[in-house]
N, C-alpha and C positions, 0 to 999 in steps of 0.2 A: 388494248391496243392499237391505234389509231391508226387510219384507211387512209385518212392523207396524209400529203405531201408534207414536212416541216416549212415552215418561212425561210423565207433568207432571213439569216444574223443581219441586224439592221445596229447601230451606235446602242439603240434602247437595250436591247436583247444584251448586246455583248458587257455592254455595261451590267446589265442584271446578272449574267453570270460569273462574274468576276467577285463580285458580292457574294453570288453560293458557292463559289467555290471555297471563299476567304470563309465562307460561316463552317464549312466543313471542313477547311483547313485547321482551325480554331480547334478541335473534339482530338484532336494528335500531338500528343507529347511537341513542344519546342525542337527546331531545329532536325525535325523526321521529315519535314516534308517542307522544302524552300522553293520557292518560284522562281522561274529565270525569264526576266524582263526582255523587251525588244525583241524575240521570235515575231515568227508567224499565226499562230495562235497559243493560246496558255499553255503554260510549259510546268511544271512539277519535277523538281527535283526529289524523287524518292527514297528513303532508307529502307532496305529487305525487312529489318523488320517489322516494318508496318505495310508495307507491302497487299498482303492479301486483305488486312482490312481496311486500309485505304479501297483497294476493290472494289469492298461486299458495300461499302457504305456508300460511294458515289455511283453505284450500278443500282441499289435498292431506297437511295435518299429519293424520294420524287422530288423535291427543289432541286437536283440533277439529273439523276437517271439517264447516268451513261448506260445503255439498254443495250450495246453493238460495239465490240470489241473487234474494229476492224483489223488490228496490225498487232505483228510485233517484231523486231528486229534488233538488231546485235547494231552493234558498230566500239568496231577495233580504236583504242588510242595508246600504241607500245610506251611509249613516253614518259605518259600518265601513271602516279602508284596509282589509281583505281583503275584500271586498263580498258575496263568491258562496260558498254553502255547497254543495259537489254531496256528498250524502247517501246512503249504499249501507247499506241494508237484509240483512244476512243470515241463512239461518237453517238448522242444523247437522238433518237430521232424525234420526241417530241418537241424539243426547244431548239431541236438543228447547231448546237453546237458541239463546240472538239474540245479535245483534251489532252495534251501529248505528256506521260507520264517519264521518265529515267532512273533509272537504275544502276547506280555505281558500281561494279564490282572490284576485288582485288584481283588477281589474276592466280593466285593460289589459296579462292577461299569465290571461287567464281560458283556460285548455288543460288537459285532463286526457289521457292516455291510459287505449286501447280494453283493457275488461276482455273484448273479447270471447273470444279464447284461454283466457280464464278459467275465463270462465260466456258460453255460445252468447245466456243472457236478454241480458245487458248489449248486447242489438245495436237495438234497439227505444226503447230507455231512453234510453241514449247520444243518437241524435238526438231525442227528445224532451226534452231538458233543452240540446240544442245550440236545436232549435227556440224555446222559451221563457224562454231566460236568455240565450241567446247564449256558451252555455260549447262551446268547438271540443275536438273528442274527438280525438286525433290514433292512425293507426293507423287509423282505422275504413273500412270497406271502401263505404259509399253513407252517408256525411253529409248528410244534406239536411233539411228540413225535413218531418217527417211529421203535426203535427195544423193546421196552417195551409200555405196555397197557397206556390209559391215566390214568388208577386208580393209574399208579405205584407212587409212591413218595420215593423221593431224586434220587440223580441221581447216577450209577452203578458205574461208574469208575473213583470215587472219590477216595480222601484214602480210608476216615473218614467212607464208607460206609462199611456197614455188611453184608459181600457177601452171611450170613445164611439167610437174610429177604427176606421174601414173600409177595407178596401182589393179594389179592383174585381182580380180574377185574368183574365186577357187570354190569348187561345188563344198565344201567343208562349212564354208562362209555365207551359202543361203541364207535369204530372209527366213528366217522360221514364226509360221503367221503366229498371229496374236488374236485369239477366238475370244468373243465375249458370247461366251456359251449362254443360255435361259439359268436364270434361279437349279438352285438342284440338279443342275448337272456339269459332268465336267468329261474330262474325254475319256475315260475307261468306259463309258454307255454307252461309247461311240461307235460301236463294233458293230452293228449292222447299219451304220449309214458312212455314205460315201465323198473324201472329199474331191472335189476336181477343181482345177487351175485349167484358169483361163487366159489367154495374155501369158508375155507382153507383146507377141507380134501376132496376137488373134481378129481378126476385121471387125466383129464384134467389141470389139475396144477405144474404139473410134481415133488408138494413140496406142502409146508403149503406156500399156500401163496391163499390170498381174491382178487378177479379182481371183482369190480361192474361198471356197464355200462349202460348205460343210451342206451335205444336204440329206432330208430324209425325204426317200422317194424323189420327187422335185422341189419339191418346198427345202427353202432356204432357213437354214435352221443358224446358224451363223457363218460371219465372213471376213475375212482381211479384205487389205489392197497393200501393193506396192506400188510405190514410185518412185522417179527419177533417174531412169532409163534413156531419157531425154533432156538430163540432165545442159542447159543451156550454158554455161558460167556467163549467163547477164552481167551477175553481177559484181566479179573480179574482173571479167576484162572493162567496164567502163572505169574500172580505176586504172588500165593500162592505154588511156586510149581519149583524146580531148574530146572535150565538151558533141564538138560537132559530130565525131566520128562513131561517136554511140548511137546514133536516129540508123544507122541500119540494125543494130542488133534490137532495137526497140521494132524493129518488122516481125522479128521470128518470135512476137511473145504469141499475141494472138495472131496469129498469122492468116483468117479469115477476115480479118479487120486492121489491116496491118497500120493504115492512113488515123485512125484514131491514135494509135499508138504512137506514135508521131506527134500527134497535135499534145496527148500531154505532159510525153516530155519535154516538148519544146518553150509548152507553155512556163514548166518548172523551171526552167531555167531563162527564161525570159525574166520573170517573178523576181528572180534573183539578182539578175542585171538590170532592173527597173527598165525592161523595154518595150511598147506594148508596138506590137504591128501594124502594118499600115490597114484599112479598110478593103481593100480589095483582099490580103490576106486573110484577114478574119472571116470573108465574105466565104470564098473559096473552101475556106474551113470546114466551115458549118453546114455549106452542102456535102463538101464531102464526106465528111464524117456521116452526117445521115447517108448519103448514098452506101456508107461503107458498113451500116450499121443494117439496112435491108439485105443485102448481101450475108452477111453475118445470121443474122434470122432465117433465107431463106436457104442456107446450108444446114444449120441447125432445125430446122423440122422435116426438111430434104430428106435427110437422113435417118433420123427418128420416125417418118412414116419407114421408111425402107427397112427400118429392124422390125415396123409391124408389118412385112411386106408388101408396102404401096408403093411398090415400083415408079407409076406413073406417076407421085405427082413430084419423085425426085428428077426427073427431068423439068415437070414445070417449072418448079422452082428454083431447078443450075439455071436455068436460061437467064432469068434476070441480073443472075449472078455474073452470068458470061458478055453482056453487055455491059455491064458497070465497071467490069475489067478494062474494058473498050475503054471507058470514059477514061477511065486512071491512066490506062496509056498515051493517050492523047494530051494527061498531063506532064507526066513523067518520064516515061518510056519506060514502065515495067506495069503489072498484075499485079503480084500476089504481095510479093515484100517492096514495095513502092520508092520508100525512102522518100515521099514526096515537099516534105518539111525542112524550113531548113529553123535553128534559132534568128525567128524577128521575122520571120515569111513563110515563103512557100520556097522550092526548089531554084524555079523561071518563072519565067510568063506565065500566064493563062492561055489555050491555043486560041485561035480569032474563033473558034465555029465552038467554042466550050459551052455558053448560052444557047446553042441549039443542037448539042448535043444532048446535055443534063433535059430540056423542054422533050427530045425522041423520048426517054429512059420513060420519063412519067406517061408515055401512050400506051411505050412496051410493059410497063414493070405486070400496073393492075388488071391485065388480061388472065395472063398467069400464076397472080395469086386469087383470084374466084374462079377462076377452075380449077385449081388444086383445095380453095374451100371446097367446092361444092365435092369437090369429089370426098371426104372425108366428114364434114361436118353432120351428116346425119348416116354413115357409114355404119354397121353395127360391129362389124368386126373391132372397127378403131376404135370407137368406141369401147369396146368388151375390154379390150385391149388396156386401156388408159385412162379413164374415169376411175378416181380409186385410186388408184396404182402408187406408191412411193408420194404417195400425201404425207403434206407436214403440213402443220400449226404455222402463222405469223407469230406468235411467238417464238416459238422452237428454231424458225428458222432462223429470228432476230438472234436468238440465242446460239445458234450456229454459226452465225458471222456474216447470213448470205444479205446479198444484196440484187440490184439486175432485175429484170423478169424472171428469174425462177422466185424472187424476193414479191414482188409485186403480182405475181398468182398463186400466193398465198394471204391477197388480203391487207397488203404494207406498201404504200404509193412510194416510197422512198427512190426518189431519182435526182440525179448529182444536177440536172439538167436547171429543173425546177427548184430544187430547194436550195442551192448556192449556184446560181447563174451564169456561166461563162459566155464570151464570144456572143452570140446575136440568138441566143435561145431565150432571152427575156424578152427581146423584141415584133414574135413572134406568137401568132395566137396557136395552143396547141394543147392538146390533155396526157393525162400520163392515166394511162389502163391499168386498171385494177382487177383483179379476179380473185374470188374464195376457195377454190376448189385445194386447190395445194399439189393436185396432183400430174402427173404428168401430161392430163388434157388439158390444162388451163395452163400449164408454164408453154402446151403446143398455142395456145390460142392467142395467148398474151404477146408470143410475136410474133400472130398474124395481125392483130391490133398494132402494133408497136408500127409495122412495115407503114399500115395505112392513116398513120401519125408523122412518119418522117416523112411522106411523101407530100401531108399538109407544110411541113415547114422547109422541105423542099421550095415548093412552090411559090410560097410567101416573100422566099426571099429574089428566088427568077423572077418575080413581080414589082420586086422593087426596082432589080436593074443593078450591073456589076459596077463598082465603086471604080471612080478614077484615081490615077494613079499609079503608086510604082508594086512590085510584088510583095515587098523585103524592105529595112529597113534601110536609111540610109545612111548608115555607122560604121565607118572603116574599121572599129574596134572587132565591130561584130558579123558584118557581112562579106563577104568575099566583092572588092573591083570588080567592075566587067569587066570583059575583056579587050575589049579598047580603050579600059584607062589603062589599062594594064600595059601595054602595047604603045602608049605612049606617053605617061607619066610617069617620074618614077619615085614618086609617094604611093600611089596607087600599088607597085608592082612589089615598095616596102610593107606595106602593109597587106597585100596579096602573102609574101614568105611568112611573113609573122605570124599571117593565122594559121597558115599553110600548116608552119614548122613547129609553133608554141601550142596554138590553139586559143579561142577566146579567153582572157581572163577574166574570171567569175567570182565578183565581191565574197572575202568570204563570210559566210552565214549558213543557216540551213531551212528549207521548206518541205512542207508537208504540199502536194497541189492534186487534185485528181479530177478527172472527169468521165462523165458516164459510159467506161467501155460498150458495149453489143451486150457483155454478158455478167453487169457489175459495176461497181466503183472503180475504179483503173488511176492509182494512186502513186506518185515516187516520191519516197521520200529523202533528199538528195541534201548533201555536205559541202561544200564545197570550201578550202582551204587557203582560196586564193590566188590559184594556180592554174595550168591548165587542160587539169582535169579532174573529174569528181574526184575528192578525196571517199565519200561511201554515196552508192548510189542504188536504191531499196526499191525495188518496185511489189505495190501493194494486189498480188493477182488475183483481181474477183474470186475466178474457179477453185482456189486452194479451199479455200472455207466448203466452199457448197461439194466438193467431194469428200473434202473431209467424212461425211457427212450419210455419204454412201451406204457404206454395211448396215448403218440403221433405217436409212427407206429402204434396204431390199429385205430385212429379217423377214420373215414370216410368208413372204411373196416366192412365185414361184421364180425359177430360173431366170425363162424364155423372159420375165416382165420385169427382169435384170438390165435385159439390156435395152429394152426397150425405155426404160429410165436413166440408164445412163447415156442416153443419146438426147433426153429431153433438157438434164443438167446443164449443155454446153458446155463440156469440159477440154479444153485448146491443150493439149503439154508443152508448148513452148512456151507457156503464159503458167501453167500448173509449174513449172519445174528447171524455168527461167534458169 
């Protein structure tokens, strides 16, 4: 397993990727794999009959080595004979290459084989496509709903599902845990053991999650996790709102660093439009994204230390968060859910004291981070509670679909900002920290190291100076005209009316675009049918595959260790359940 971040894909490596994919395609029957040209990345339409074999070949073949299954989502085309598409997003860490697989399915035969034997990350993604679209997955060990409850009827992301419909959960439909017991044991052997239920409203859960654990004394023998209590309906609501109106919903994904969500979504739509935001907007986006990353890491590390009894660190690390909130508030008037980006730039021009505020934060933040590190770096209680706890190897983390700080703490240096640079990340000097313990301690430590790298990035951009010019593109088909123009020019008033009532007209097409969120690769797979609203807007949530590994991480450990382990994974309910 390479511990270095992959190189950015160049025209030469892209050509090589196409050749290697063609060699793989030639091994399968004619017509079973059809390339789809003209898209943002290599895309294959794959017959269901060969899907499992194709997946295994793509992963195991050293010429392709698609070792990371990033995502699986569904798309509904009611007017097509093959109504559904199961869409897989694959990535090769070794080569920095991407591949999209589409499996067309008839409504009366919507069945796909499980790919869990190939990628363990497929587990929860397959449950999601079953829950949201009704696509059945043969061979899945626990094919049950995951984002809705067992009393829910229908499939929420089908186009003909009424978004106003509600279903009441009755007691007889409460989720029955699926315990993966050790070999040779069954539930009849558990009379001396105790099953405890934590959540979904317990503060130790860091959100609306439910943990059911089978205990032998204080040791966790088996466990299961139930999610879905905070299902935000992000993807369904995206289909009923204009492109610009979706931005506030992105805030409520990872609400600990909402500005990064804004950037990820807006960049996706901008690429579909072929629009480049002005230099000032790109500069500000990069700086505010890094401040948001610092804020997110402070929240994660501060609350993880609280779970281990280190309350003082909580206050030390939450003060930088409070100070960064002040900067965000000066930019857009909001603190938590900022909606500070717009497609094509920013919500408004930067305040006159923006640079001064940023400089002040560069002075304020380091002492708090240093003090927190001094408190725990050699603290015997913290070391005993974190070193070796919930450890996972880099190879296993990749198999489960991990990205972000959790993956880098296991020795795999994949970071979207370095592997596929966007905004100004390839114009500044910074490093991708990598640690190798893969445990609670290294996941805490990697975030502290990343805080210092974010400060380094911000300092270089401030030294470069704020670019001159507008904060948003000068395109009346994308950005609202100024208030002054609307008051004095008929054309501006018409453009304003059209954008508010009908929304931006995004050309028909599809795209997957990603940014480095605070907890991993945050991706948006978006399909436009040429209207003012997204046809399909799917979010690839970094913490979804990470949390799917939780039961495996805590098995054999103590219940108290499970709580500390959860904090270090940085699971955010709004992003997890969308």
